[in-house]
C-alpha positions as CSV (number, residue, x, y, z in Angstrom):
1,X,-52.3,2.8,-45.1
2,X,-50.3,0.1,-47.1
3,X,-47.4,1.2,-49.2
4,X,-46.9,-0.1,-52.6
5,X,-43.3,-0.9,-53.8
6,X,-44.3,-1.2,-57.2
7,X,-45.9,2.4,-57.1
8,X,-42.9,3.7,-55.6
9,X,-40.6,2.3,-58.1
10,X,-42.6,3.5,-61.1
11,X,-43.0,7.0,-59.5
12,X,-39.4,7.1,-58.7
13,X,-38.4,6.1,-62.3
14,X,-40.8,8.6,-63.7
15,X,-39.7,11.5,-61.7
16,X,-36.0,10.8,-62.5
17,X,-36.9,10.6,-66.1
18,X,-38.8,13.9,-65.9
19,X,-36.1,15.6,-64.1
20,X,-33.4,14.5,-66.5
21,X,-35.6,15.0,-69.7
22,X,-36.8,18.3,-68.5
23,X,-33.2,19.5,-68.1
24,X,-32.0,18.2,-71.3
25,X,-35.3,19.6,-73.0
26,X,-34.5,23.1,-71.5
27,X,-30.9,23.1,-72.6
28,X,-31.9,21.9,-76.1
29,X,-34.8,24.4,-76.4
30,X,-32.6,27.4,-75.4
31,X,-29.7,26.2,-77.8
32,X,-32.0,25.5,-80.7
33,X,-33.9,28.9,-80.2
34,X,-30.6,30.7,-80.3
35,X,-29.7,28.6,-83.4
36,X,-33.1,29.3,-85.1
37,X,-32.7,33.2,-84.7
38,X,-29.1,33.0,-86.0
39,X,-30.2,31.0,-89.0
40,X,-33.0,33.4,-89.7
41,X,-30.6,36.5,-89.4
42,X,-28.3,34.7,-91.7
43,X,-31.1,34.3,-94.1
44,X,-31.6,38.1,-94.1
45,X,-28.0,38.7,-94.7
46,X,-28.1,36.3,-97.6
47,X,-31.1,37.6,-99.1
48,X,-29.7,41.2,-98.9
49,X,-26.4,40.2,-100.5
50,X,-28.2,38.5,-103.2
51,X,-30.4,41.5,-104.1
52,X,-27.2,43.6,-104.0
53,X,-25.5,41.4,-106.4
54,X,-28.4,41.7,-109.0
55,X,-28.6,45.4,-108.6
56,X,-24.7,46.0,-109.0
57,X,-25.3,44.4,-112.4
58,X,-27.9,47.1,-113.7
59,X,-27.1,50.2,-115.5
60,X,-27.6,53.4,-113.9
61,X,-30.3,54.4,-116.4
62,X,-32.3,51.2,-115.5
63,X,-32.2,52.3,-111.7
64,X,-34.0,55.4,-112.4
65,X,-37.3,53.9,-113.5
66,X,-38.8,51.8,-110.6
67,X,-41.4,50.1,-112.8
68,X,-38.6,48.7,-115.3
69,X,-36.3,47.7,-112.7
70,X,-35.1,43.9,-113.3
71,X,-34.6,43.7,-109.4
72,X,-38.4,43.0,-109.2
73,X,-38.0,39.5,-110.3
74,X,-35.7,38.5,-107.7
75,X,-37.7,40.3,-105.0
76,X,-40.7,38.4,-105.9
77,X,-38.6,35.1,-105.2
78,X,-37.6,36.6,-101.9
79,X,-41.1,37.6,-101.1
80,X,-42.3,33.9,-101.5
81,X,-39.7,32.9,-98.9
82,X,-41.3,35.2,-96.4
83,X,-38.8,37.9,-96.5
84,X,-39.7,41.5,-97.1
85,X,-37.2,43.5,-99.1
86,X,-36.8,47.2,-100.4
87,X,-34.2,48.7,-102.7
88,X,-33.7,52.4,-102.4
89,X,-31.5,55.2,-104.0
90,X,-29.6,57.2,-101.6
91,X,-29.0,60.6,-102.7
92,X,-28.2,62.1,-99.6
93,X,-29.2,61.3,-95.8
94,X,-32.7,63.0,-96.2
95,X,-33.3,62.0,-99.8
96,X,-33.8,58.2,-100.0
97,X,-36.1,57.3,-102.9
98,X,-37.5,53.5,-102.9
99,X,-37.2,52.0,-106.4
100,X,-38.3,48.4,-105.6
101,X,-40.1,46.5,-102.9
102,X,-41.8,43.5,-102.1
103,X,-45.6,43.3,-101.7
104,X,-45.3,42.4,-97.8
105,X,-42.8,45.4,-97.3
106,X,-43.7,47.3,-94.2
107,X,-41.9,50.4,-95.4
108,X,-38.3,51.1,-94.3
109,X,-38.1,55.0,-94.4
110,X,-37.4,55.2,-90.8
111,X,-34.1,53.2,-90.8
112,X,-31.0,54.5,-89.8
113,X,-27.7,52.9,-89.8
114,X,-26.8,49.7,-91.5
115,X,-26.9,46.4,-89.8
116,X,-29.5,44.6,-87.6
117,X,-32.3,46.4,-86.0
118,X,-35.8,46.3,-84.8
119,X,-38.8,48.5,-85.7
120,X,-42.4,48.3,-85.4
121,X,-44.9,48.9,-88.3
122,X,-48.6,48.5,-88.4
123,X,-48.4,47.1,-84.8
124,X,-46.2,44.4,-85.6
125,X,-42.6,43.9,-84.8
126,X,-40.0,43.3,-87.4
127,X,-36.3,42.2,-87.6
128,X,-34.5,44.2,-90.2
129,X,-31.1,44.1,-91.8
130,X,-29.8,47.1,-94.0
131,X,-27.0,47.1,-96.5
132,X,-25.9,50.3,-98.3
133,X,-23.3,50.1,-101.3
134,X,-22.4,52.6,-103.9
135,X,-25.6,54.8,-103.3
136,X,-27.9,51.8,-103.1
137,X,-29.6,50.7,-99.8
138,X,-31.1,47.4,-99.6
139,X,-33.3,46.4,-96.5
140,X,-34.7,43.0,-95.7
141,X,-36.8,42.2,-92.8
142,X,-38.7,39.2,-90.9
143,X,-42.0,39.6,-88.8
144,X,-41.1,38.5,-85.2
145,X,-44.5,36.9,-84.5
146,X,-43.6,34.7,-87.4
147,X,-40.3,33.9,-85.8
148,X,-41.9,33.2,-82.5
149,X,-44.5,30.8,-84.2
150,X,-41.6,28.9,-85.6
151,X,-40.0,28.7,-82.0
152,X,-43.3,27.5,-80.6
153,X,-43.6,24.9,-83.2
154,X,-40.1,23.8,-82.1
155,X,-41.1,23.6,-78.6
156,X,-44.2,21.5,-79.5
157,X,-41.8,19.1,-81.4
158,X,-40.0,18.7,-78.2
159,X,-42.9,18.5,-75.7
160,X,-45.2,16.3,-77.5
161,X,-42.7,13.4,-78.1
162,X,-41.5,13.9,-74.4
163,X,-45.0,13.3,-73.3
164,X,-45.7,10.4,-75.4
165,X,-42.3,8.8,-74.4
166,X,-43.3,9.6,-70.8
167,X,-46.7,7.9,-70.9
168,X,-45.0,5.0,-72.7
169,X,-42.3,4.6,-70.2
170,X,-44.9,4.8,-67.3
171,X,-46.8,2.0,-68.7
172,X,-43.6,-0.1,-69.8
173,X,-42.2,0.5,-66.1
174,X,-45.3,-0.7,-64.4
175,X,-45.4,-3.8,-66.7
176,X,-41.7,-4.5,-66.0
177,X,-42.2,-3.9,-62.2
178,X,-44.9,-6.3,-62.3
179,X,-42.9,-9.0,-64.0
180,X,-39.9,-8.2,-61.7
181,X,-42.1,-8.5,-58.5
182,X,-43.4,-12.0,-59.5
183,X,-41.1,-13.8,-57.2
184,X,-42.4,-11.9,-54.3
185,X,-46.1,-12.8,-55.3
186,X,-44.9,-16.5,-55.6
187,X,-43.4,-16.4,-52.2
188,X,-46.5,-14.9,-50.7
189,X,-48.6,-17.5,-52.5
190,X,-46.2,-20.5,-51.1
191,X,-46.4,-19.1,-47.7
192,X,-50.3,-18.7,-47.9
193,X,-50.7,-22.5,-48.9
194,X,-48.1,-23.6,-46.5
195,X,-49.5,-26.1,-43.7
196,X,-48.8,-24.8,-40.3
197,X,-46.5,-27.6,-39.3
198,X,-44.7,-28.1,-42.6
199,X,-41.0,-28.6,-41.7
200,X,-39.8,-28.1,-45.4
201,X,-37.9,-25.0,-46.3
202,X,-39.5,-22.3,-48.6
203,X,-38.3,-22.7,-52.2
204,X,-39.9,-19.6,-53.9
205,X,-37.2,-16.8,-54.2
206,X,-34.1,-18.8,-53.8
207,X,-33.1,-18.2,-57.4
208,X,-33.4,-14.5,-57.1
209,X,-30.2,-12.6,-55.9
210,X,-32.3,-10.1,-54.0
211,X,-34.6,-12.5,-52.4
212,X,-32.3,-15.2,-51.6
213,X,-31.2,-13.8,-48.3
214,X,-34.7,-13.1,-47.2
215,X,-35.8,-16.6,-48.0
216,X,-32.6,-18.1,-46.3
217,X,-33.4,-16.0,-43.0
218,X,-37.1,-17.0,-43.4
219,X,-36.2,-20.6,-43.6
220,X,-33.7,-20.4,-40.7
221,X,-36.6,-18.8,-38.6
222,X,-38.9,-21.7,-39.6
223,X,-36.4,-24.1,-38.9
224,X,-35.9,-22.6,-35.3
225,X,-39.5,-22.5,-34.9
226,X,-40.0,-26.1,-35.8
227,X,-37.3,-27.1,-33.4
228,X,-38.8,-25.2,-30.6
229,X,-42.3,-26.8,-31.5
230,X,-40.8,-30.2,-31.8
231,X,-38.7,-29.6,-28.5
232,X,-41.8,-28.6,-26.5
233,X,-43.7,-31.5,-28.0
234,X,-41.1,-33.8,-26.7
235,X,-40.9,-32.1,-23.5
236,X,-44.8,-32.6,-23.0
237,X,-44.6,-36.2,-23.8
238,X,-41.5,-36.9,-21.9
239,X,-42.8,-35.1,-18.7
240,X,-46.0,-36.8,-19.1
241,X,-44.4,-40.1,-19.2
242,X,-41.9,-39.4,-16.3
243,X,-44.7,-37.9,-14.0
244,X,-46.8,-40.9,-14.5
245,X,-44.6,-43.5,-12.9
246,X,-44.1,-41.7,-9.6
247,X,-47.9,-40.7,-9.5
248,X,-48.8,-44.3,-10.0
249,X,-46.5,-45.3,-7.2
250,X,-47.8,-42.6,-4.7
251,X,-51.4,-43.7,-5.7
252,X,-50.5,-47.4,-4.9
253,X,-48.6,-46.8,-1.7
254,X,-51.2,-44.6,-0.4
255,X,-54.1,-47.2,-1.0
256,X,-51.8,-49.8,0.6
257,X,-51.4,-47.4,3.5
258,X,-55.0,-46.7,3.7
259,X,-56.0,-50.6,3.6
260,X,-53.3,-51.3,6.2
261,X,-54.4,-48.5,8.4
262,X,-58.1,-49.9,8.0
263,X,-56.7,-53.2,9.5
264,X,-54.1,-51.9,11.8
265,X,-56.1,-52.3,15.0
266,X,-57.1,-55.7,14.4
267,X,-53.8,-57.1,13.1
268,X,-51.2,-54.9,14.5
269,X,-49.8,-54.0,11.0
270,X,-48.8,-50.3,11.8
271,X,-45.1,-50.9,10.8
272,X,-46.3,-51.9,7.2
273,X,-48.5,-48.7,7.0
274,X,-45.5,-46.7,8.2
275,X,-43.3,-48.3,5.4
276,X,-46.0,-47.6,2.6
277,X,-46.3,-43.9,3.6
278,X,-42.5,-43.6,3.7
279,X,-42.2,-44.9,0.2
280,X,-45.0,-42.7,-0.8
281,X,-43.2,-39.8,0.5
282,X,-40.1,-40.8,-1.4
283,X,-42.2,-40.8,-4.4
284,X,-43.3,-37.4,-3.7
285,X,-39.8,-36.1,-3.1
286,X,-38.7,-37.6,-6.5
287,X,-41.7,-36.1,-8.4
288,X,-41.0,-32.7,-6.8
289,X,-37.3,-33.0,-7.7
290,X,-38.3,-33.8,-11.3
291,X,-40.8,-30.8,-11.5
292,X,-38.1,-28.4,-10.1
293,X,-35.5,-29.8,-12.7
294,X,-38.3,-29.4,-15.5
295,X,-38.9,-25.6,-14.4
296,X,-35.3,-25.0,-14.3
297,X,-34.8,-26.4,-17.8
298,X,-37.7,-24.5,-19.2
299,X,-36.2,-21.2,-17.8
300,X,-32.8,-21.9,-19.2
301,X,-34.1,-22.9,-22.7
302,X,-36.3,-19.8,-22.7
303,X,-33.7,-17.5,-21.2
304,X,-36.0,-16.3,-18.6
305,X,-33.6,-16.4,-15.7
306,X,-34.0,-13.6,-13.3
307,X,-30.3,-13.7,-11.9
308,X,-27.6,-11.3,-12.9
309,X,-26.2,-11.4,-16.1
310,X,-22.5,-12.3,-15.1
311,X,-20.3,-13.7,-12.4
312,X,-17.0,-11.9,-11.6
313,X,-14.0,-12.6,-9.7
314,X,-14.2,-14.4,-6.4
315,X,-18.0,-15.2,-7.1
316,X,-16.6,-17.8,-9.7
317,X,-14.7,-19.9,-6.9
318,X,-17.5,-19.3,-4.5
319,X,-19.9,-20.9,-6.8
320,X,-17.9,-24.0,-7.3
321,X,-17.2,-24.4,-3.5
322,X,-20.9,-24.1,-2.6
323,X,-21.9,-26.5,-5.4
324,X,-19.5,-29.1,-4.3
325,X,-20.3,-28.7,-0.7
326,X,-24.0,-29.0,-1.2
327,X,-23.6,-32.1,-3.3
328,X,-21.2,-33.6,-0.6
329,X,-23.5,-33.1,2.1
330,X,-26.6,-34.5,0.4
331,X,-24.7,-37.8,-0.8
332,X,-22.6,-38.3,2.3
333,X,-19.7,-39.2,0.2
334,X,-16.2,-37.7,-0.1
335,X,-15.5,-35.2,-2.7
336,X,-12.1,-33.8,-3.4
337,X,-12.0,-30.2,-4.6
338,X,-9.1,-28.3,-6.2
339,X,-9.0,-24.8,-7.5
340,X,-6.0,-23.9,-9.7
341,X,-4.4,-20.4,-9.8
342,X,-5.3,-18.3,-12.7
343,X,-2.0,-17.0,-13.3
344,X,-0.8,-14.8,-14.9
345,X,-4.2,-13.0,-14.1
346,X,-6.1,-12.7,-10.7
347,X,-9.8,-14.0,-10.3
348,X,-10.9,-10.2,-9.9
349,X,-9.8,-9.9,-13.5
350,X,-12.0,-12.5,-14.9
351,X,-15.8,-12.6,-15.8
352,X,-18.4,-15.2,-17.0
353,X,-21.3,-14.3,-19.2
354,X,-23.5,-16.4,-16.8
355,X,-25.4,-15.8,-13.6
356,X,-23.8,-17.1,-10.4
357,X,-27.1,-19.3,-9.8
358,X,-26.9,-20.8,-13.1
359,X,-23.0,-21.6,-12.7
360,X,-23.8,-23.2,-9.2
361,X,-26.7,-25.1,-10.7
362,X,-24.6,-26.4,-13.4
363,X,-21.7,-27.6,-11.2
364,X,-24.3,-29.0,-8.6
365,X,-25.8,-31.2,-11.3
366,X,-22.4,-32.5,-12.3
367,X,-21.3,-33.3,-8.9
368,X,-24.7,-34.8,-7.8
369,X,-24.4,-37.1,-10.9
370,X,-20.9,-38.1,-10.0
371,X,-21.6,-38.9,-6.6
372,X,-24.9,-40.8,-7.5
373,X,-23.1,-43.0,-9.8
374,X,-19.7,-43.4,-7.8
375,X,-18.6,-46.7,-6.1
376,X,-15.6,-47.8,-4.3
377,X,-13.2,-46.1,-1.8
378,X,-11.6,-43.6,-4.3
379,X,-13.1,-40.0,-4.2
380,X,-14.9,-38.0,-6.7
381,X,-12.5,-35.1,-8.0
382,X,-13.8,-31.8,-8.8
383,X,-11.2,-29.2,-10.3
384,X,-11.6,-25.6,-11.3
385,X,-8.9,-24.2,-13.7
386,X,-8.4,-22.2,-16.9
387,X,-7.8,-23.5,-20.3
388,X,-8.0,-22.6,-23.8
389,X,-9.4,-24.8,-26.6
390,X,-11.6,-24.3,-29.7
391,X,-15.3,-24.2,-28.8
392,X,-18.1,-25.5,-31.1
393,X,-19.4,-22.0,-32.0
394,X,-15.8,-20.6,-32.5
395,X,-14.9,-19.2,-36.0
396,X,-12.1,-21.4,-37.8
397,X,-8.8,-19.7,-37.6
398,X,-9.6,-17.5,-34.5
399,X,-7.3,-18.2,-31.5
400,X,-8.7,-20.3,-28.8
401,X,-10.7,-18.2,-26.3
402,X,-9.7,-18.1,-22.5
403,X,-12.1,-20.6,-20.8
404,X,-13.2,-21.7,-17.3
405,X,-12.9,-25.5,-17.1
406,X,-15.0,-27.5,-14.3
407,X,-13.7,-31.0,-14.5
408,X,-15.6,-33.7,-12.5
409,X,-14.4,-37.4,-12.4
410,X,-16.2,-40.3,-10.7
411,X,-15.1,-44.2,-10.3
412,X,-18.7,-45.5,-11.2
413,X,-19.9,-47.8,-13.8
414,X,-19.1,-45.5,-16.5
415,X,-20.6,-45.2,-19.9
416,X,-19.5,-45.9,-23.4
417,X,-18.8,-43.2,-26.2
418,X,-22.2,-43.9,-27.7
419,X,-23.9,-43.5,-24.2
420,X,-22.0,-40.3,-23.5
421,X,-23.8,-38.9,-26.7
422,X,-27.2,-39.9,-25.5
423,X,-26.7,-38.9,-21.9
424,X,-27.6,-35.2,-22.6
425,X,-31.1,-36.0,-23.7
426,X,-33.8,-35.6,-21.6
427,X,-35.0,-38.1,-19.3
428,X,-32.3,-40.5,-20.6
429,X,-31.0,-42.9,-18.1
430,X,-28.7,-45.8,-18.5
431,X,-30.8,-48.0,-16.6
432,X,-34.5,-47.6,-15.1
433,X,-33.1,-48.8,-11.8
434,X,-31.0,-45.7,-11.5
435,X,-32.2,-43.1,-9.4
436,X,-32.8,-39.5,-10.8
437,X,-35.0,-37.6,-13.3
438,X,-32.6,-37.9,-16.3
439,X,-32.5,-34.1,-16.5
440,X,-29.3,-33.0,-14.7
441,X,-26.8,-33.4,-17.6
442,X,-29.4,-31.8,-20.1
443,X,-29.7,-28.9,-17.9
444,X,-25.8,-28.5,-17.6
445,X,-25.7,-28.6,-21.4
446,X,-28.3,-25.9,-21.9
447,X,-26.7,-23.7,-19.2
448,X,-23.3,-24.0,-21.3
449,X,-25.0,-23.4,-24.5
450,X,-26.7,-20.4,-23.2
451,X,-23.2,-19.0,-22.3
452,X,-21.4,-20.0,-25.3
453,X,-19.6,-22.7,-23.7
454,X,-20.1,-26.7,-24.1
455,X,-20.4,-30.0,-22.0
456,X,-18.0,-32.8,-22.9
457,X,-18.5,-36.3,-21.6
458,X,-16.2,-39.1,-22.1
459,X,-15.4,-42.4,-20.5
460,X,-12.7,-42.4,-17.7
461,X,-9.4,-43.9,-18.0
462,X,-9.4,-47.7,-18.7
463,X,-13.3,-47.4,-19.0
464,X,-13.7,-46.8,-15.4
465,X,-16.1,-44.0,-14.3
466,X,-17.0,-40.8,-16.3
467,X,-15.2,-37.6,-16.9
468,X,-17.3,-34.5,-17.4
469,X,-15.8,-31.2,-18.4
470,X,-17.8,-28.0,-18.4
471,X,-16.3,-25.2,-20.5
472,X,-17.3,-21.6,-20.4
473,X,-15.8,-18.7,-22.1
474,X,-14.2,-15.9,-19.9
475,X,-13.7,-12.2,-20.4
476,X,-10.8,-10.2,-19.1
477,X,-12.2,-7.0,-17.2
478,X,-8.8,-5.4,-17.8
479,X,-8.7,-5.8,-21.5
480,X,-6.7,-8.1,-23.7
481,X,-6.8,-11.9,-24.5
482,X,-5.0,-14.7,-23.2
483,X,-3.9,-18.3,-24.5
484,X,-3.3,-21.2,-22.3
485,X,-2.3,-24.5,-22.7
486,X,-4.5,-27.4,-22.6
487,X,-5.5,-28.3,-19.3
């Protein structure tokens, strides 16, 4: 079941308002109920004292005749206010004779001591107040049901506005949430209308603080996806183009061999057939090498290498020596290797975040490329050392990390600075006559990038040859960091 952010927000606001308002309303109701009862008690006291003041002004002879007591006038005023009152003469504790009372008086013959008390008359509860001065007792009373009715009216006056305000807040919150979620709706509409191969970044939501990080991450994801799609498209086009040439050559040589073989018995052209088949075999080997390089490049770019994740200690120098030996045997040329000491550490303390097979593959591609283009009597030099220099992905201000440096230098035709920038592109070759698939340096660069390192190509001294430097970040197994001078 789908969850609604708007419904959650509205319910959260309403529940919060209900909890806060209920607490405030309960506190206010309790306080106002106490204040209301105190106010009604004060009214009883004030009514009693007002009657007492009038009675004190009467002559003793006027008090003996209840029908002629002037206190009846003031009692009628009190009765209209809802207060029951009774004036009595106290001759003794048992001889109490009423002389005046209101029409709603329940009778106060059972009242005891002065002050506040409660009595029940006619099945109804009363709140009474008694004042006795100079033989005159004045009693006033309120009905408790009338008081509770006032309290209920007060409660209704609190609850009804609360309910009305709650409904209003619910509707306003829903409306405000709908407006606040409009940017999300616009983002959804833009993504729904977006063509599958549209490379432009998403615009909706960039002006909203809460949505801007999401849109930024989404645009970054779309950019990576577009780059991956474009890379795969170029890979397919380049691979098809590169495979077309050796396949055409193979087809041609095989056809020539077939024609020659058909005429071999009559013309004695068997050596020509042998040459054609040999060339066809070379074309097959070239195509096989290109396919292997393409498969390796695909595994590196998609992170699907099945080897171990790291190379430690002596395995680093072993991979370097194996790569140089393999390249030297295949090329038949002389390669001078050198391994510098990793002081102040030992090789056992160092670790590369890359599989041994990938490290060997990267160095092999560099040495193969150098031996392929080398010319002259000088040797190709391959050096393994430690260094520290800022990497492309390093944060500005951080100390340079400890790195493994593989430096290969040849004495070939060399390349210009512009050609060095193009050399890592797929299938790029300086000349169509140069043997190779044009993928070796691309694979080295991808391997370096997968480990957080880099590949640098630069013209050799005085423009002779090419210098290739592979830099890979190192970790110290015993902890700590190191900083070396530039190698």
